C-alpha positions in Angstrom: 125.8 -93.1 60.3 125.7 -93.4 56.5 123.3 -91.2 54.6 122.2 -91.2 51.0 120.8 -88.0 49.5 118.5 -88.7 46.6 118.4 -85.4 44.6 121.5 -84.2 46.5 122.8 -82.1 43.6 119.9 -79.7 44.0 119.8 -76.6 46.2 118.5 -78.2 49.4 120.6 -81.3 49.0 123.8 -79.4 48.7 123.0 -77.2 51.7 121.9 -80.0 53.9 124.8 -82.4 53.0 127.2 -79.7 54.4 125.0 -79.1 57.5 123.8 -82.5 58.8 127.3 -83.9 59.4 126.8 -87.6 58.8 129.8 -90.0 59.2 129.5 -90.9 55.5 127.5 -89.1 52.8 126.7 -90.0 49.2 124.2 -88.4 46.8 122.3 -90.1 44.0 121.9 -87.9 41.0 122.1 -87.9 37.2 124.7 -85.2 37.4 127.8 -84.8 39.5 128.2 -81.5 41.4 130.8 -79.5 39.6 131.9 -77.5 42.7 135.0 -79.1 44.2 133.7 -78.3 47.7 131.5 -81.3 47.3 134.1 -83.7 46.2 134.2 -85.1 49.8 130.7 -86.6 49.1 130.4 -89.7 47.0 128.5 -89.3 43.8 126.3 -92.2 42.7 125.0 -91.9 39.1 121.5 -93.4 38.9 117.9 -92.9 37.9 115.2 -93.1 40.6 112.6 -93.9 38.0 114.3 -97.3 37.4 113.5 -99.7 40.3 116.5 -101.9 39.6 118.9 -99.0 40.0 117.3 -97.9 43.3 117.3 -101.4 44.9 121.0 -101.9 44.4 122.0 -98.5 45.7 119.9 -97.8 48.8 120.8 -101.0 50.7 124.1 -99.7 52.0 122.7 -96.7 53.9 121.2 -96.1 57.3 119.3 -92.9 56.3 117.8 -92.0 53.0 116.8 -88.4 52.4 114.5 -88.0 49.4 114.9 -84.4 48.1 114.3 -85.2 44.5 111.7 -82.9 43.1 110.8 -80.6 40.4 109.0 -77.2 40.1 108.0 -78.1 36.5 104.6 -77.2 35.2 104.7 -80.5 33.2 102.5 -83.1 34.7 104.5 -86.1 33.4 107.7 -84.7 34.9 105.9 -84.1 38.2 104.7 -87.7 38.2 108.1 -89.2 37.3 110.0 -87.4 40.1 107.3 -86.7 42.8 105.4 -90.0 42.5 107.3 -92.8 40.7 110.7 -92.0 42.2 109.6 -92.1 45.9 107.4 -95.2 45.1 110.6 -97.0 43.9 112.6 -95.9 46.9 109.9 -97.0 49.3 109.6 -100.4 47.6 113.4 -100.9 47.8 113.6 -100.0 51.5 110.7 -102.4 52.3 112.3 -105.2 50.4 115.7 -104.7 52.2 113.8 -104.6 55.6 116.6 -103.4 57.8 114.8 -100.5 59.5 116.5 -97.9 57.3 115.1 -94.4 58.0 113.4 -92.5 55.1 113.1 -88.7 55.3 110.8 -87.3 52.6 110.7 -83.6 51.8 107.1 -82.6 51.2 105.2 -79.3 51.5 102.8 -77.5 53.8 99.4 -77.3 52.2 99.9 -80.7 50.7 96.4 -81.9 51.7 94.4 -79.0 50.4 96.5 -77.1 47.8 94.8 -77.5 44.5 97.6 -77.8 42.0 99.5 -80.7 40.4 102.7 -80.1 42.4 100.9 -80.5 45.7 98.8 -83.4 44.6 101.9 -85.3 43.5 103.6 -84.5 46.8 100.5 -85.9 48.6 100.9 -89.2 46.7 104.6 -89.1 47.5 103.7 -88.9 51.2 101.4 -91.9 50.9 104.4 -93.9 49.5 106.8 -92.6 52.1 104.5 -93.5 55.0 104.6 -97.2 54.0 108.0 -97.3 55.6 107.8 -97.8 59.3 110.8 -95.6 60.2 109.9 -92.5 58.2 109.8 -88.8 58.7 107.8 -86.5 56.4 108.9 -82.8 56.4 106.0 -80.6 55.3 108.0 -77.5 54.5 107.5 -73.8 53.8 110.0 -72.2 51.4 113.6 -72.5 52.4 116.2 -69.7 52.1 119.9 -69.2 52.8 123.2 -70.8 51.9 125.5 -70.5 48.9 122.9 -70.9 46.2 119.8 -69.4 47.7 117.1 -70.5 45.3 114.4 -68.5 47.0 116.2 -65.1 46.8 117.4 -65.9 43.3 113.7 -66.3 42.2 112.8 -63.0 43.9 115.6 -61.2 42.1 114.6 -62.6 38.8 111.0 -61.5 39.2 112.0 -58.0 40.3 114.5 -57.9 37.4 111.6 -58.6 34.9 109.8 -55.5 36.1 107.1 -57.0 38.2 105.8 -54.1 40.4 102.4 -55.5 41.5 101.8 -59.0 42.8 98.8 -60.8 44.2 98.5 -60.5 48.0 98.8 -63.9 49.7 99.0 -65.5 53.1 102.1 -65.7 55.3 104.7 -68.1 53.7 106.9 -68.1 56.9 110.1 -69.1 55.1 112.7 -71.1 57.0 116.5 -70.8 56.9 118.4 -73.9 55.9 120.4 -73.7 59.2 117.1 -74.0 61.1 115.9 -76.7 58.7 119.0 -78.8 59.4 118.7 -78.3 63.1 115.1 -79.3 63.0 116.0 -82.5 61.2 118.7 -83.3 63.7 116.3 -82.7 66.6 113.6 -85.0 65.0 115.8 -88.1 64.9 113.4 -90.0 67.2 110.2 -88.8 65.5 108.1 -91.0 63.2 105.4 -89.5 61.0 104.9 -86.0 59.6 106.0 -82.6 61.0 105.5 -79.0 59.9 108.6 -77.0 59.1 107.9 -73.3 58.9 109.3 -70.3 60.8 107.2 -67.9 62.9 108.2 -65.1 60.5 104.7 -63.9 59.5 105.5 -62.4 56.1 103.9 -63.0 52.7 105.7 -63.2 49.4 105.2 -59.5 48.6 106.9 -58.7 51.9 109.8 -60.9 50.9 110.0 -59.2 47.5 110.1 -55.8 49.1 112.8 -56.8 51.7 115.0 -57.8 48.7 113.9 -54.8 46.6 115.1 -52.4 49.3 118.4 -54.2 49.7 119.0 -54.4 45.9 117.7 -50.9 45.1 114.7 -52.1 43.1 111.3 -50.3 43.2 109.0 -51.8 45.8 106.1 -54.0 44.9 102.4 -53.3 45.6 100.1 -56.0 46.7 96.7 -56.5 45.0 93.8 -58.4 46.5 90.4 -59.7 45.5 89.3 -59.3 41.8 92.4 -57.3 41.0 94.6 -60.1 42.4 93.0 -62.8 40.2 93.4 -60.7 37.0 97.0 -59.9 38.0 97.8 -63.5 38.6 96.6 -64.4 35.1 98.7 -61.7 33.6 101.8 -62.7 35.5 101.4 -66.3 34.3 100.6 -65.4 30.7 103.6 -63.1 30.6 105.9 -66.0 31.6 107.1 -64.3 34.8 106.0 -67.3 36.8 104.2 -70.5 35.9 100.7 -70.9 37.4 101.7 -73.6 39.8 104.5 -71.6 41.4 102.3 -68.5 41.5 99.7 -70.5 43.3 102.2 -71.9 45.8 103.6 -68.4 46.6 100.2 -67.0 47.6 99.1 -69.8 50.0 99.2 -69.7 53.8 102.2 -71.6 55.2 101.9 -70.8 58.9 101.3 -73.8 61.2 101.2 -73.4 64.9 102.5 -76.9 65.3 105.8 -76.2 63.5 108.7 -78.2 64.8 110.9 -75.2 64.0 109.1 -73.3 66.8 109.5 -76.4 69.0 113.2 -76.9 68.5 114.7 -73.6 67.5 114.7 -70.8 70.1 115.3 -67.9 67.7 114.7 -68.9 64.1 116.6 -66.7 61.6 114.3 -64.0 60.1 114.3 -63.5 56.4 114.7 -59.7 56.8 117.7 -60.0 59.1 119.3 -62.5 56.7 118.9 -60.2 53.7 119.9 -57.0 55.6 123.1 -58.8 56.8 124.1 -59.3 53.2 122.6 -62.8 52.8 124.6 -64.2 55.7 125.1 -66.7 57.2 
């Protein structure tokens, strides 16, 4: 099977290209991955916001994985990547009409989270669902691998001296190995699935797991009125933008998660950190 990763030069793209084991793999990105370990994958330079680029590229692939995305707080950037890009890809696949499979990476809370990131992902899902053979992955936060974006964010926050943080719901993060295994096990599924672990920890718990490992002072959770004021201070200080702060305090647990269905023993975040961030 030939697979095209759109946004493959990002954290998740790089981790999944190495784990999913397609017969042939290419990634579409504005930038080539500098790491020589990825030279075995074909780089296609292109711009997903240009329909003519997309149509000529996607036709040669059986499976297209749309991982392009941005955590930007800029609404125009969110629209370009999370809305216009997937709209172009879906239009190209429909025009080709060869039953290509589209896998779209979305987010849990997409239907009720009130921020521009989640609203743009919701519109992205609408476009992805126009393809008959589609799979929408509604994900919690992912961790693990060579360039662990989640742990890196935690270390940056701790390093900036954040010692109190708003208490939030369980974010149930999922290891990239479990994410890859879930994708493989969902080959016959059409529609949307939830992808979260059963690890009932919130973001403050995650911060403290890393803090203990890295010898930082632990973080105290604040709730209610104190939580709202604290959130504003964290955003105003530039530690986190308001959209990411909001995302980190939502509830990501879903009883229907396909990780629970397909993975017997999902990797726990604490075990991963305590093992020295392995595997």
